[in-house]
C-alpha positions in Angstrom: 91.6 111.2 147.2 94.3 111.5 149.9 93.9 110.8 153.5 96.5 112.0 155.9 98.9 109.7 157.8 98.7 110.6 161.5 101.3 108.0 162.4 103.7 110.9 161.9 102.6 111.7 165.5 101.6 108.4 167.2 100.7 104.9 166.3 97.2 105.2 167.7 95.0 107.2 170.2 96.0 104.4 172.7 99.8 104.8 172.2 101.3 104.9 175.7 103.7 107.6 174.6 100.8 110.0 174.7 100.1 109.6 178.4 103.9 109.6 179.1 104.3 112.9 177.3 101.4 114.5 179.0 102.5 113.4 182.5 106.0 114.7 181.8 104.4 117.9 180.6 102.8 118.5 184.0 105.8 117.4 186.0 108.1 119.7 184.1 105.7 122.6 184.5 105.8 122.2 188.2 109.6 122.1 188.2 109.8 125.2 186.1 107.5 127.0 188.5 109.5 125.9 191.5 112.8 127.1 189.9 111.6 130.4 188.4 108.7 131.7 190.6 110.9 133.8 192.9 113.4 134.6 190.2 110.9 136.3 187.9 109.8 138.8 190.6 113.3 139.4 192.0 114.7 142.9 191.4 118.0 141.2 190.6 116.5 139.1 187.8 119.1 138.6 185.0 118.4 138.7 181.3 120.1 135.3 181.0 117.8 133.8 183.7 114.7 135.1 181.9 116.0 133.7 178.6 116.5 130.3 180.3 112.9 130.4 181.6 111.5 131.0 178.1 113.7 128.2 176.6 112.6 125.8 179.4 109.0 126.6 178.8 109.3 126.2 175.1 111.0 122.9 175.5 108.3 121.6 177.8 105.5 122.7 175.5 106.9 121.2 172.3 106.0 117.5 172.7 102.8 118.3 174.4 101.7 120.6 171.5 102.3 117.7 169.1 100.0 115.6 171.3 97.5 118.4 171.1 97.8 118.7 167.4 97.3 114.9 166.9 94.3 115.0 169.1 92.8 117.9 167.2 93.4 116.3 163.8 92.0 113.0 165.0 88.8 114.7 166.3 88.4 116.7 163.1 88.7 113.6 161.0 85.8 112.0 162.8 84.0 114.1 165.5 81.8 111.1 166.2 84.7 108.8 167.2 84.5 107.9 170.9 88.3 107.4 170.9 88.9 110.8 169.4 86.4 112.4 171.8 88.1 110.8 174.9 91.6 111.7 173.7 90.5 115.3 173.0 88.9 115.6 176.5 92.0 114.1 178.2 94.4 116.5 176.3 92.2 119.4 177.2 92.3 118.3 180.8 96.1 118.1 180.9 96.5 121.5 179.1 94.1 123.1 181.6 96.1 121.7 184.5 99.3 122.9 183.0 97.9 126.3 182.3 96.9 126.6 186.0 100.5 125.8 187.0 102.1 128.1 184.5 99.6 131.0 184.8 101.9 132.5 187.4 104.6 133.8 185.1 103.1 136.8 183.5 101.5 138.3 186.7 104.7 137.6 188.6 107.0 139.0 185.9 104.8 142.1 185.6 105.4 142.9 189.2 108.7 144.2 187.9 108.9 147.9 187.3 108.5 149.0 183.7 112.1 150.3 183.6 113.4 146.9 184.6 111.2 145.2 182.0 112.4 147.6 179.3 116.0 146.9 180.3 115.4 143.2 180.0 113.7 143.6 176.6 116.7 145.5 175.2 119.3 143.1 176.5 121.3 141.1 173.9 120.6 137.9 175.8 116.9 138.3 175.1 117.1 139.4 171.5 115.1 136.4 170.4 112.3 137.3 172.8 112.4 141.1 172.4 109.0 141.4 170.7 107.4 138.9 173.1 108.5 141.2 176.0 107.3 144.3 174.2 103.9 142.7 173.9 104.0 141.6 177.6 104.7 145.2 178.7 101.9 146.4 176.5 99.3 144.1 178.2 100.5 144.9 181.7 97.1 146.7 182.4 95.2 143.8 181.0 96.9 141.1 183.1 95.1 140.0 186.2 96.5 138.8 189.5 98.2 135.4 189.7 95.1 133.9 191.4 92.7 135.4 188.9 94.7 134.1 186.0 94.8 130.7 187.6 90.9 130.7 187.9 90.5 131.7 184.3 92.8 129.0 183.2 91.1 126.4 185.4 87.7 127.1 183.9 88.7 127.4 180.2 88.1 123.9 179.1 84.8 123.6 180.9 83.3 126.9 179.8 83.9 128.6 176.5 85.9 125.8 174.9 83.4 123.2 176.1 80.5 125.0 174.5 82.5 125.4 171.3 83.3 121.7 171.3 79.6 120.9 171.9 78.7 123.0 168.9 81.2 121.2 166.7 79.9 117.8 167.8 76.2 118.7 167.2 76.7 120.3 163.8 79.3 117.9 162.4 76.9 115.0 163.0 74.2 116.5 160.7 73.2 114.1 157.9 70.7 114.9 155.1 68.8 112.9 152.6 68.4 115.1 149.5 67.1 114.3 146.0 69.3 115.3 143.1 69.5 114.0 139.6 66.5 111.7 140.3 68.2 110.0 143.2 68.0 110.4 147.0 71.4 110.7 148.4 72.8 110.9 151.9 74.9 113.9 152.4 76.8 115.8 155.2 76.7 119.5 155.5 79.7 120.1 153.3 78.2 118.2 150.4 74.8 119.8 150.8 76.4 123.3 151.0 78.3 122.6 147.7 74.9 122.4 145.9 74.9 126.2 146.1 76.8 125.9 142.8 74.3 123.6 141.2 72.9 124.9 137.8 69.3 124.1 138.8 67.9 126.9 141.0 65.3 124.6 142.6 68.2 122.3 143.7 70.1 125.3 145.1 67.1 126.7 147.0 65.9 123.4 148.4 69.3 122.4 149.5 69.9 125.6 151.4 66.5 125.5 152.9 67.2 122.0 154.2 70.6 122.9 155.5 69.7 126.0 157.5 66.4 124.6 158.7 68.4 121.9 160.4 70.2 124.5 162.5 66.8 126.0 163.4 65.7 122.6 164.8 68.6 122.8 167.3 67.9 126.4 168.1 67.6 125.9 171.9 71.0 124.2 172.1 72.7 126.5 169.6 71.3 129.7 171.1 72.3 128.6 174.6 75.8 127.6 173.6 76.3 131.0 171.8 75.0 133.0 174.7 77.3 131.1 177.1 80.3 131.7 174.9 79.5 135.4 174.6 79.0 135.9 178.3 82.2 134.1 179.1 84.3 136.0 176.5 82.8 139.4 177.4 83.2 138.8 181.2 86.9 138.0 180.6 87.3 141.1 178.4 85.7 143.2 181.1 87.9 141.7 183.9 90.9 142.5 181.9 89.9 146.1 181.5 89.5 146.2 177.8 87.2 149.0 176.6 85.1 146.6 174.5 84.9 142.9 173.9 86.5 143.0 170.5 89.5 144.9 172.0 90.7 141.6 173.6 90.9 139.9 170.2 92.5 143.0 168.7 95.1 142.9 171.4 95.9 139.2 170.6 96.0 140.2 166.9 98.5 143.0 167.7 96.3 145.6 166.0 94.7 148.8 167.4 91.0 149.1 167.8 91.0 152.2 165.6 92.4 150.2 162.6 89.9 147.4 163.0 87.1 149.9 163.2 88.4 151.6 160.1 88.5 148.3 158.1 85.0 147.4 159.2 83.7 150.9 158.3 85.4 151.2 154.9 84.2 147.7 153.9 80.6 148.6 154.9 80.8 151.8 152.9 81.9 149.9 149.8 79.0 147.4 149.9 77.4 149.1 146.8 80.1 147.1 144.9 78.3 144.0 146.1 74.9 145.3 145.1 76.2 146.3 141.7 77.7 142.8 141.0 74.5 140.9 142.0 72.3 143.2 139.9 74.6 142.4 137.0 74.4 138.6 137.7 70.7 138.7 138.0 70.4 140.3 134.5 73.1 138.1 133.0 71.4 134.8 134.0 67.9 136.2 133.5 66.3 135.6 136.8 65.7 137.2 140.2 68.2 136.0 142.7 67.7 134.8 146.2 70.6 134.3 148.7 70.6 130.6 147.6 71.7 131.8 144.2 74.6 134.0 144.9 77.1 131.2 144.0 75.0 129.9 141.1 77.2 129.3 138.0 76.7 131.8 135.2 77.6 129.0 132.8 74.9 126.3 133.1 77.4 123.5 132.2 78.8 122.3 135.5 82.5 121.6 135.2 83.9 118.9 137.5 87.5 118.6 138.6 89.3 115.5 140.0 91.6 115.9 143.0 94.5 115.2 140.6 93.3 118.1 138.4 93.3 120.3 141.5 96.7 119.1 142.6 98.2 119.8 139.2 96.8 123.3 139.0 97.9 124.3 142.5 101.4 122.7 142.2 102.1 124.4 138.9 100.8 127.8 140.2 103.2 127.7 143.2 106.1 126.4 141.2 105.6 129.2 138.6 105.9 131.7 141.4 108.9 130.1 143.2 110.6 126.7 143.3 110.9 126.6 147.1 107.2 127.3 147.4 106.5 124.5 144.9 108.7 122.1 146.8 106.9 122.9 150.1 103.5 122.3 148.5 104.7 119.1 146.9 105.8 117.8 150.3 102.2 117.8 151.6 101.2 115.4 148.9 104.3 113.2 149.1 104.2 112.9 152.9 100.4 112.4 153.1 99.7 115.5 155.1 96.3 116.3 153.4 92.9 114.9 154.3 90.5 115.8 151.4 88.1 112.9 151.2 84.5 113.4 152.6 83.9 110.9 155.4 81.2 110.4 158.0 81.6 112.6 161.0 84.4 114.7 159.4 84.4 118.4 160.4 83.1 120.7 157.7 85.2 123.5 156.1 88.9 123.5 155.8 92.0 124.3 157.9 95.8 124.0 158.1 97.2 122.8 161.4 100.7 123.7 162.7 101.4 123.8 166.4 105.2 123.8 166.6 108.0 125.0 164.1 108.8 121.5 162.8 108.2 122.2 159.1 105.3 119.7 159.0 101.8 121.4 158.8 98.7 119.3 158.0 95.7 120.3 155.9 92.1 119.3 156.1 89.5 120.1 153.4 86.3 118.6 152.0 86.9 118.1 148.2 83.7 118.0 146.1 85.1 118.6 142.7 84.3 122.2 141.9 86.5 125.2 141.1 86.1 126.6 144.7 87.7 123.5 146.1 90.8 124.2 143.9 91.0 127.6 145.5 90.5 126.1 148.9 93.3 123.7 148.4 95.5 126.6 147.2 94.4 128.6 150.3 95.2 126.0 152.9 98.5 125.1 151.3 99.3 128.8 151.4 98.9 128.5 155.2 101.2 125.5 155.0 103.9 127.5 153.3 103.6 130.1 156.0 103.8 127.6 158.7 106.8 125.9 157.0 108.8 129.1 156.3 108.2 130.5 159.8 109.6 127.3 161.3 113.0 129.1 161.5 111.5 131.0 164.5 111.5 129.8 168.0 108.2 128.6 169.5 107.4 131.9 171.1 107.7 133.8 167.8 106.3 131.1 165.5 102.6 131.9 165.3 101.4 135.1 163.7 98.4 137.0 164.9 95.1 136.4 163.0 95.6 139.6 161.1 98.6 138.1 159.4 97.6 134.5 159.4 95.5 134.7 156.2 98.1 136.6 154.1 99.9 133.6 152.5 96.7 131.7 152.0 94.9 134.4 150.1 98.1 135.2 148.1 98.1 131.5 147.0 94.6 131.9 145.7 95.6 134.9 143.7 98.5 132.9 142.1 96.0 130.2 141.0 93.6 132.8 139.8 96.2 134.4 137.6 97.2 131.1 136.2 93.7 130.1 135.3 92.8 133.5 133.8 95.7 133.0 131.3 94.6 129.5 130.3 90.8 129.7 130.1 88.8 130.6 126.9 86.6 133.7 126.9 83.4 132.0 128.1 85.1 130.0 130.9 87.1 133.1 131.8 84.0 135.2 132.5 82.6 132.3 134.6 85.8 132.1 136.5 86.0 135.9 137.1 82.4 135.8 138.4 83.3 132.9 140.7 86.4 134.7 141.9 84.4 137.9 142.6 81.9 135.9 144.7 84.7 134.2 146.6 86.3 137.6 147.2 83.0 139.0 148.4 82.7 136.0 150.7 86.1 136.7 152.2 85.6 140.4 152.5 82.0 141.7 152.6 80.6 138.5 154.1 83.2 138.2 156.8 82.7 141.9 157.5 79.0 141.2 157.9 79.8 138.4 160.4 82.0 140.7 162.3 79.3 143.3 162.5 76.8 140.6 163.6 79.2 139.6 166.4 79.7 143.1 167.6 75.9 143.7 167.7 75.2 140.3 169.4 77.8 140.9 172.0 76.4 144.3 172.7 72.9 142.9 173.0 74.0 140.2 175.5 75.9 142.8 177.5 72.8 145.0 177.6 70.1 142.4 178.3 72.0 139.4 179.8 71.2 137.2 176.8 70.1 137.2 173.2 67.2 135.0 172.0 67.3 133.0 168.8 64.8 135.4 167.2 66.8 138.5 168.2 70.0 137.0 166.8 68.1 136.1 163.6 66.8 139.7 163.4 70.4 141.1 163.8 71.6 138.8 161.0 68.8 139.7 158.7 69.6 143.4 159.1 73.2 142.7 158.2 72.2 140.7 155.1 70.1 143.7 153.9 73.1 146.0 154.3 75.4 143.6 152.4 73.1 142.8 149.5 70.7 145.7 149.4 67.9 145.0 147.0 70.0 142.9 144.7 68.8 139.6 146.1 65.7 138.2 148.0 66.3 136.9 151.6 64.5 133.6 152.3 63.4 133.1 155.9 65.8 130.2 156.5 68.8 132.5 155.7 68.1 134.4 158.9 69.3 131.2 160.7 72.6 131.1 158.8 74.6 132.9 161.6 74.3 129.6 163.6 76.2 127.8 160.9 79.4 129.9 161.3 81.9 127.9 163.4 84.3 130.7 164.0 81.8 132.8 166.0 81.5 129.9 168.4 85.1 128.7 168.5 87.1 132.0 168.2 85.0 135.1 168.9 85.9 138.0 166.6 88.1 135.8 164.4 86.2 136.6 161.2 87.4 140.2 160.5 90.9 138.8 160.0 89.8 137.3 156.7 88.8 140.7 155.3 91.8 142.4 156.8 94.1 139.9 155.2 92.4 139.9 151.8 92.9 143.7 151.6 96.5 143.3 152.6 97.1 140.6 150.0 95.7 142.7 147.2 98.4 145.4 148.1 101.1 142.7 148.3 100.0 141.1 145.0 100.0 144.5 143.2 103.6 144.9 144.5 104.5 141.5 143.1 103.0 142.4 139.7 105.0 145.7 139.7 108.3 144.3 140.9 108.3 140.8 139.5 110.8 138.3 140.9 112.5 141.1 143.0 109.4 141.0 145.2 109.8 137.3 146.2 112.7 137.5 148.7 110.9 140.3 150.5 107.7 138.3 150.6 109.6 135.2 151.9 111.1 137.3 154.6 107.7 138.5 155.7 106.4 134.9 156.0 109.6 133.6 157.5 109.4 136.3 160.3 106.3 134.5 161.7 105.3 136.5 164.8 108.6 138.0 165.8 107.6 141.6 165.1 104.4 143.7 164.9 102.4 143.4 161.7 102.5 147.2 161.4 106.3 147.3 161.4 106.7 144.3 159.1 104.4 145.7 156.5 106.0 149.2 156.7 109.2 147.5 155.4 107.2 146.7 152.3 105.7 150.2 151.9 102.3 149.4 153.4 100.8 151.8 155.9 97.8 150.1 157.6 96.9 153.4 159.4 95.8 154.9 156.1 92.2 154.9 155.2 93.2 155.3 151.5 95.2 152.1 151.7 92.2 150.0 152.7 90.0 151.6 150.0 92.6 150.7 147.3 91.7 147.0 147.7 88.1 147.7 146.7 89.3 149.9 143.8 91.3 146.9 142.6 88.3 144.6 142.8 86.2 147.0 140.8 89.0 147.7 138.2 90.5 144.3 137.7 87.5 142.0 138.2 84.0 143.6 138.1 84.8 145.9 135.1 86.0 142.8 133.1 82.6 141.2 133.1 81.1 143.7 130.6 
């Protein structure tokens, strides 16, 4: 299986170019501050001067962000590597120092009167930065003084980020000895978790008990880290005058609180779909289900796939959709920008990494040979397509908010799903539909459950100053009951599962974006099925736009109104009509 080639960035973690780049990064940041500090607050500030400031800042960030990306990939490849840990710490330190230097510009620029800012935003010289300025004006009331912004930047790497890194190091180092097929094998968390799809219920249940009980053994450290992250995040949200903690993430995601609340509420209202499906599954396989069985295969014959099988399926799916998409995906394999092998110390899960618009994203996943891994490969390469197409944007407009970041990835999964449904026989098709329903529920209902858990845990910490391990487990258990009703039994160890969710540690309130994007993609995919090839140029334009406009406006061009409650309900109607109903 492929391993990525990080020499694209640097020869090694000890390459002298790394330190040279980071030193230049700091020196240039100081020069930019000296040149533009007084200019940005001057009532005579010209549009051309502000444009030059943005361009100078982007130019200075570019090479440093490549160092940052290299450091992150190296650490994800082996979180136990001392070299990777040291490089990561050094890079964090440089970025913290640079953020202290550059934290001046928003507070200083926002001393300008709103009329002046609007005038600058609408000037032809700043056309490429129009949306960025629109967002800056919007967060005027949430931007602190220069000194306060400097303090927050100074403490970032030694507070919330530090606890998130500690969590990653602790949990990525977990190793398990588990007996399967008459043999005791050493496994990391990713392999052990994959046993949820094992045909033997005793294997499934024992594996999940071992996995989550390991988190419980570290409950003091994991509880403390989570509380510290929550308090830091919530304090910052309060200082920035956001009405609630999640509002700070919503602002970053360029979406109104009311829309996020609507998506969470609609999804919670539709959980009976989840109950209905798992009651069907229980009857179909003829046994009462526990949470360890929700991904159990309905076909007892376990089908294995090689990485070459997965590559072929995914490549063909993207090429069938569009030749340019296929070529982009092929480049990941040709240029060794995928790490799929399972190795000691490797971070669990999967991601696609792109820091600058250079057409070269990288993908990490843990391939274990099941159908879900094929969908994961399609998902991450969908991110890669998005990161490649949006490389036509400047650095300021390159990255999308989280609410749009999952669109291309989930769309890619649907392309693979449609391809496989046409090729599988009746028995395999039913098994695949069941698997796809479970993955969809994991992306929608499950992530919605995580979001509700986060909201409640943040509220509890805000009220009491902390949340104990047991209190957090109780919140999570209540949310499990809402999602699954009486369709499955909840083993005690599953109340610890919240501690195994990296996003709630690393990026608070990230998780609702998965559900949000999944519902968006269903709408986009239905448009594709209706319009055929005529849809593709419009979809490419959406992805190519990156973050250069608000999600709401970009989607309105495609006929999607995210303020409509009916719109969000249509996604669940599609799941019931096109997936669940086809199981009978």
